[in-house]
C-alpha positions in Angstrom: 20.7 148.3 119.4 22.7 150.6 117.2 24.5 149.5 114.1 27.7 151.0 113.0 27.8 151.9 109.4 31.1 151.9 107.6 31.5 154.8 105.2 33.6 153.8 102.2 36.0 156.5 101.3 37.1 156.9 97.7 40.9 156.5 97.3 42.8 159.6 96.4 43.6 160.0 92.7 47.2 159.0 92.0 49.2 159.9 89.0 50.6 156.6 87.9 52.8 156.1 84.8 54.6 153.2 83.2 58.4 153.2 83.3 60.2 151.6 80.5 62.4 148.6 81.5 66.1 149.5 81.3 67.8 148.1 78.2 70.7 145.7 79.0 73.8 146.4 77.0 75.2 143.0 76.4 78.5 144.2 75.1 79.1 146.4 78.2 78.1 143.5 80.5 80.5 141.2 78.7 83.3 143.8 78.8 82.8 144.3 82.6 82.9 140.5 83.1 86.2 140.3 81.2 87.7 143.2 83.1 86.7 141.7 86.4 87.5 138.1 85.9 90.7 138.5 83.8 91.9 141.9 85.0 91.9 141.2 88.7 94.5 138.3 88.5 96.6 140.4 86.1 96.5 143.3 88.5 97.6 141.2 91.4 100.4 139.7 89.4 101.6 143.3 88.7 101.4 144.3 92.3 103.3 141.2 93.4 106.1 141.8 90.8 106.4 145.4 91.9 106.5 144.3 95.6 109.2 141.7 94.7 111.3 144.3 92.9 110.7 147.0 95.6 111.3 144.9 98.6 113.8 142.3 97.3 111.7 139.5 98.8 111.8 136.7 96.3 108.7 134.7 97.3 106.6 137.6 96.0 107.5 136.3 92.6 105.9 133.0 93.4 102.7 134.8 94.2 103.0 136.7 90.9 103.4 133.4 89.0 100.4 131.9 90.8 98.4 135.0 89.9 99.4 134.6 86.2 98.3 131.0 86.3 94.9 132.1 87.6 94.8 134.7 84.8 95.5 132.0 82.2 92.8 129.8 83.5 90.3 132.7 83.7 91.2 133.7 80.2 90.5 130.2 78.9 87.2 130.1 80.8 86.2 133.5 79.5 87.0 132.6 75.9 85.0 129.4 76.1 82.0 130.9 77.9 81.9 134.1 75.8 78.6 134.8 74.1 79.7 136.6 71.0 77.6 134.7 68.5 74.2 136.0 69.5 
């Protein structure tokens, strides 16, 4: 009876190095959150006002007012949830 012998091969040498974790800029993250959450409804309000003026369709103004109400609510939420003390 023959026995098979497994030959252990040494793993190839690899050049490993540590990578520093990226630093999180809290101020930039907060500014991006404000721009996204508050800027988007304001942008839509502006687009709807421009569409109402350009086309003469009056119900676009209703969408603009609704967008401004969303902007006011998002501004209140952002102001209350802002982390500026830490």
